[in-house]
Backbone as JSON, one array per atom type, in Angstrom:
{
  "sequence": "MKKMIIFDPAMCCSTGVCGPSVDPELLRMSTVLNSLSKKGITVERHNLTSNPQAFVENKVINGLLNSEGVDILPVTIVDGEVVKTKTYPTNKELCEMLEVSEDFLKTKMKIRSKNSGCCGGNGCC",
  "N": [[30.24, -31.01, 22.22], [28.12, -33.43, 23.29], [28.44, -36.88, 22.25], [26.18, -39.25, 21.04], [24.98, -42.45, 20.61], [22.66, -44.8, 19.35], [22.12, -48.49, 19.78], [20.16, -50.32, 18.13], [17.9, -53.07, 18.15], [17.63, -55.66, 16.22], [15.52, -55.25, 13.27], [13.18, -54.55, 11.03], [12.9, -51.95, 10.06], [13.67, -48.37, 11.47], [11.83, -46.74, 12.27], [9.33, -47.8, 13.26], [7.01, -47.71, 11.58], [6.35, -49.64, 9.9], [5.71, -52.93, 9.13], [3.15, -55.0, 10.81], [1.88, -53.72, 12.85], [2.29, -50.49, 14.41], [5.0, -49.28, 16.1], [5.02, -47.51, 19.03], [6.86, -46.69, 20.54], [8.93, -46.5, 18.88], [8.2, -45.05, 17.11], [7.75, -42.64, 18.36], [10.85, -42.37, 19.29], [11.85, -41.8, 16.58], [10.83, -39.64, 15.76], [11.53, -37.75, 17.77], [14.53, -37.84, 17.34], [14.66, -37.09, 14.64], [13.85, -34.22, 15.5], [15.68, -33.33, 16.86], [17.95, -33.35, 15.34], [17.21, -31.5, 13.33], [17.49, -29.37, 14.89], [20.21, -29.38, 14.9], [21.75, -31.32, 16.23], [23.4, -34.29, 16.07], [22.3, -37.73, 16.41], [23.51, -40.62, 16.24], [22.44, -43.95, 14.84], [21.92, -47.46, 14.97], [21.17, -50.34, 13.35], [20.69, -53.42, 14.08], [19.65, -55.45, 12.03], [20.18, -53.79, 9.41], [22.98, -52.85, 9.76], [24.96, -54.19, 10.5], [27.79, -54.29, 10.91], [28.73, -52.18, 12.43], [28.05, -52.9, 14.83], [29.91, -54.92, 15.27], [32.39, -53.15, 14.79], [32.19, -51.27, 16.95], [33.78, -51.67, 20.42], [32.95, -51.4, 22.77], [29.8, -52.01, 22.29], [30.0, -54.39, 21.24], [31.17, -56.03, 23.22], [29.41, -55.88, 25.1], [27.28, -57.18, 23.83], [28.68, -60.02, 23.29], [28.67, -60.6, 26.16], [26.02, -60.31, 27.16], [24.22, -60.83, 25.5], [21.72, -60.42, 22.48], [19.19, -59.41, 23.72], [19.69, -57.37, 25.37], [19.76, -55.11, 24.11], [17.78, -52.52, 23.05], [20.8, -50.43, 23.15], [21.82, -47.47, 24.63], [24.68, -45.42, 23.99], [26.83, -42.84, 25.41], [29.08, -40.48, 24.78], [31.15, -42.93, 24.53], [30.22, -44.35, 26.86], [28.44, -46.67, 28.05], [24.78, -45.71, 28.71], [22.19, -46.24, 29.08], [20.39, -49.5, 28.84], [18.24, -51.8, 27.45], [15.71, -50.35, 26.98], [14.6, -47.7, 25.57], [15.55, -44.21, 25.87], [14.07, -42.08, 27.71], [12.43, -38.56, 26.59], [12.78, -36.74, 28.74], [15.3, -37.95, 29.82], [16.89, -38.5, 27.45], [17.35, -35.36, 26.92], [18.61, -34.74, 29.27], [20.85, -36.18, 29.06], [22.1, -35.55, 26.88], [22.46, -32.84, 27.44], [20.75, -30.77, 27.37], [17.91, -28.42, 26.92], [14.76, -29.44, 28.05], [12.89, -28.19, 26.68], [14.15, -27.77, 24.26], [13.18, -29.83, 22.68], [10.68, -29.55, 21.89], [8.33, -28.7, 19.33], [7.41, -26.3, 17.28], [4.23, -26.06, 16.07], [2.14, -24.57, 13.17], [-0.9, -23.16, 12.95], [-3.42, -23.18, 11.1], [-5.7, -20.46, 10.57], [-9.57, -20.56, 10.45], [-9.86, -19.01, 8.07], [-7.73, -19.2, 6.47], [-7.61, -21.03, 4.86], [-6.7, -23.87, 3.08], [-8.01, -23.95, 0.49], [-8.92, -21.62, -0.86], [-9.48, -20.43, 1.47], [-11.92, -21.01, 2.7], [-11.69, -23.26, 4.2], [-12.26, -25.9, 3.61], [-10.73, -28.23, 2.98]],
  "CA": [[29.04, -31.47, 22.17], [27.88, -34.9, 23.58], [28.1, -37.82, 20.91], [25.0, -40.43, 21.64], [25.04, -43.59, 19.77], [21.63, -45.44, 19.9], [22.02, -49.22, 18.98], [18.77, -50.86, 17.92], [17.8, -54.76, 17.9], [17.03, -56.34, 14.88], [14.1, -54.82, 13.03], [13.12, -53.94, 9.53], [13.16, -50.16, 10.03], [13.98, -47.45, 12.75], [10.6, -45.57, 12.22], [8.01, -48.08, 13.73], [5.54, -47.37, 11.09], [6.54, -50.84, 9.21], [5.02, -54.22, 9.57], [1.51, -55.42, 10.61], [1.74, -52.69, 14.1], [2.69, -49.46, 14.43], [5.43, -49.26, 17.67], [4.59, -46.03, 19.13], [8.1, -46.24, 21.12], [10.05, -46.21, 17.75], [7.73, -43.76, 16.13], [8.59, -41.48, 19.45], [12.48, -42.1, 18.9], [12.16, -41.4, 15.37], [10.38, -38.29, 15.95], [12.53, -37.11, 18.75], [16.05, -37.88, 16.81], [14.55, -36.21, 13.74], [13.74, -33.16, 16.03], [17.25, -32.72, 17.41], [18.79, -33.25, 13.96], [16.86, -30.13, 12.68], [18.3, -28.2, 15.6], [22.05, -29.61, 15.01], [22.51, -32.54, 17.18], [22.87, -35.51, 15.38], [22.42, -39.01, 17.01], [23.94, -42.03, 15.3], [21.66, -45.01, 15.21], [22.67, -48.33, 13.97], [20.07, -51.51, 13.47], [21.44, -54.88, 13.84], [19.8, -55.95, 10.5], [20.79, -53.08, 8.4], [24.01, -52.33, 9.81], [25.73, -55.43, 11.49], [29.21, -53.99, 11.13], [28.72, -51.13, 13.42], [27.86, -53.39, 16.45], [31.19, -55.33, 15.22], [33.42, -52.28, 15.11], [31.89, -50.66, 18.43], [34.21, -52.54, 21.21], [31.64, -51.43, 23.7], [28.85, -52.76, 22.01], [30.58, -55.92, 21.0], [31.58, -56.63, 24.42], [28.24, -56.24, 25.77], [26.75, -58.27, 23.18], [28.83, -61.17, 23.75], [28.47, -60.98, 27.39], [24.86, -60.11, 27.36], [23.43, -61.29, 24.25], [20.92, -59.31, 21.98], [18.41, -59.0, 24.89], [20.36, -56.06, 26.35], [18.94, -53.83, 22.97], [18.51, -51.07, 22.5], [21.89, -49.86, 23.99], [22.29, -45.89, 24.47], [25.85, -44.71, 24.61], [26.94, -41.41, 25.11], [30.59, -40.31, 24.91], [31.73, -44.08, 24.52], [29.91, -45.07, 28.04], [26.59, -47.29, 28.08], [24.07, -45.01, 29.72], [20.93, -47.0, 29.2], [20.28, -50.55, 28.1], [17.05, -52.62, 27.25], [14.9, -49.59, 26.73], [15.23, -46.05, 24.92], [15.87, -43.36, 26.97], [12.7, -41.3, 27.54], [12.57, -37.45, 26.27], [13.74, -36.38, 29.73], [16.67, -38.45, 29.76], [17.58, -37.93, 26.54], [18.0, -34.06, 27.09], [19.59, -34.97, 30.27], [22.33, -37.22, 28.41], [22.95, -34.5, 25.83], [22.62, -31.47, 28.3], [19.76, -29.73, 26.34], [16.75, -28.43, 27.92], [13.5, -30.19, 27.61], [12.19, -27.3, 25.65], [14.91, -28.02, 22.99], [12.47, -30.89, 21.69], [9.19, -29.14, 21.56], [8.29, -27.94, 17.97], [6.61, -25.08, 17.03], [3.36, -26.0, 14.84], [1.64, -23.44, 12.73], [-1.93, -23.43, 12.79], [-4.18, -22.4, 10.32], [-6.97, -20.12, 10.87], [-10.16, -20.7, 9.2], [-10.16, -17.82, 6.68], [-6.39, -19.34, 5.63], [-7.17, -22.87, 4.42], [-5.6, -24.0, 1.41], [-8.95, -24.17, -0.6], [-9.28, -20.26, -1.09], [-10.12, -19.76, 2.58], [-13.09, -21.45, 3.42], [-11.21, -24.42, 5.08], [-12.99, -27.02, 3.49], [-9.8, -29.16, 2.69]],
  "C": [[29.03, -33.16, 22.33], [27.78, -35.62, 22.41], [27.13, -38.96, 21.66], [25.08, -41.02, 20.1], [23.72, -44.71, 20.38], [22.05, -47.37, 19.21], [20.35, -50.3, 19.36], [19.04, -52.72, 17.67], [17.39, -54.84, 16.43], [15.71, -55.8, 14.25], [14.21, -54.35, 11.45], [13.0, -52.33, 9.34], [13.23, -49.66, 11.34], [12.51, -46.84, 12.98], [9.27, -46.21, 13.18], [6.95, -48.05, 12.97], [5.81, -48.95, 9.78], [5.94, -52.04, 9.62], [3.58, -54.39, 10.18], [0.71, -54.25, 11.68], [2.5, -51.42, 14.14], [3.27, -49.57, 16.03], [5.51, -48.18, 18.12], [6.14, -45.67, 20.02], [9.03, -45.57, 20.03], [9.72, -45.2, 16.82], [8.4, -42.49, 17.12], [9.88, -41.22, 19.08], [12.63, -41.42, 17.48], [11.8, -39.87, 15.15], [11.31, -37.19, 16.79], [13.66, -36.77, 17.97], [15.63, -36.94, 15.61], [14.5, -34.75, 14.18], [15.08, -32.44, 16.17], [17.84, -32.76, 16.36], [18.29, -31.89, 13.16], [17.43, -29.22, 13.54], [19.7, -28.66, 15.79], [22.48, -30.53, 15.85], [21.98, -33.9, 16.69], [23.14, -37.0, 16.27], [22.55, -39.87, 16.0], [23.0, -43.12, 15.77], [22.03, -45.74, 14.45], [21.69, -49.72, 14.49], [21.0, -52.45, 13.34], [21.4, -55.39, 12.26], [20.17, -55.21, 9.63], [22.49, -52.96, 8.5], [25.08, -53.12, 10.88], [27.25, -54.98, 11.99], [29.36, -52.74, 12.33], [28.68, -51.83, 14.8], [29.16, -54.28, 16.48], [32.44, -54.55, 15.49], [33.55, -51.85, 16.59], [32.45, -51.68, 19.6], [33.21, -52.51, 22.23], [30.71, -52.16, 23.4], [29.27, -54.18, 21.85], [30.73, -56.54, 22.34], [30.34, -57.02, 25.12], [27.43, -57.12, 24.87], [27.06, -59.8, 23.65], [28.75, -61.75, 25.13], [26.66, -61.31, 27.86], [23.76, -60.9, 26.87], [22.37, -60.13, 23.75], [19.92, -58.98, 22.92], [18.87, -57.68, 25.51], [20.08, -54.58, 25.12], [17.72, -53.61, 23.39], [19.41, -50.95, 23.64], [22.16, -48.46, 23.37], [23.6, -45.63, 25.06], [25.99, -43.43, 24.37], [28.46, -40.84, 25.55], [31.22, -41.75, 25.12], [31.48, -44.96, 26.24], [28.59, -45.27, 27.84], [26.01, -46.45, 29.23], [22.54, -45.61, 29.94], [20.72, -48.51, 28.11], [18.4, -51.24, 28.2], [15.84, -51.99, 26.81], [15.61, -48.44, 26.19], [14.93, -45.25, 25.97], [14.17, -42.24, 26.62], [12.98, -39.6, 27.14], [13.22, -36.96, 27.08], [15.06, -36.84, 29.55], [17.54, -38.08, 28.93], [18.37, -36.14, 26.56], [19.02, -34.14, 28.32], [21.13, -35.43, 29.97], [22.97, -36.12, 27.26], [22.87, -32.97, 26.12], [22.07, -30.2, 27.32], [18.28, -29.6, 27.15], [15.75, -28.98, 27.22], [12.84, -29.47, 26.39], [12.56, -27.4, 24.26], [14.09, -29.27, 22.04], [11.17, -30.63, 21.54], [9.18, -28.39, 19.84], [7.21, -27.19, 18.24], [5.62, -25.48, 16.0], [2.58, -24.73, 14.43], [0.24, -24.09, 12.48], [-2.78, -22.47, 11.86], [-5.39, -21.9, 10.81], [-8.12, -20.5, 10.02], [-10.35, -20.19, 8.1], [-9.21, -18.34, 6.13], [-6.0, -20.79, 5.26], [-6.62, -22.74, 2.97], [-6.71, -23.99, 0.3], [-9.84, -22.7, -0.89], [-9.77, -19.51, 0.32], [-11.28, -20.07, 3.26], [-12.84, -22.52, 3.96], [-11.82, -25.65, 5.1], [-12.1, -28.28, 2.8], [-10.43, -30.43, 3.63]]
}
């Protein structure tokens, strides 16, 4: 299995739901990585604010930051090789990098019928 590591820029959280406005790209990444995790594919993710030691210990990202600066972030590394910089991979790119089908990211949602609502079947919730 491929090993993917994403090095995020400095931010207060990786979900994109903190702060004065929601960052849709961070929210997408959080959702996609959560979906992959539920299917057994773990992607490491390190935030410069909360885990600076990971940036120091990883020779690839450390060298990249020393030569390019923090504007290079986010950086995606697969099996020790930099595969994307400055933006997060698209869903399609993630699937290609991890060698999984795009269908792998799709989640099945249960849709309740009008008669099976949580309020005794009348759907008034």
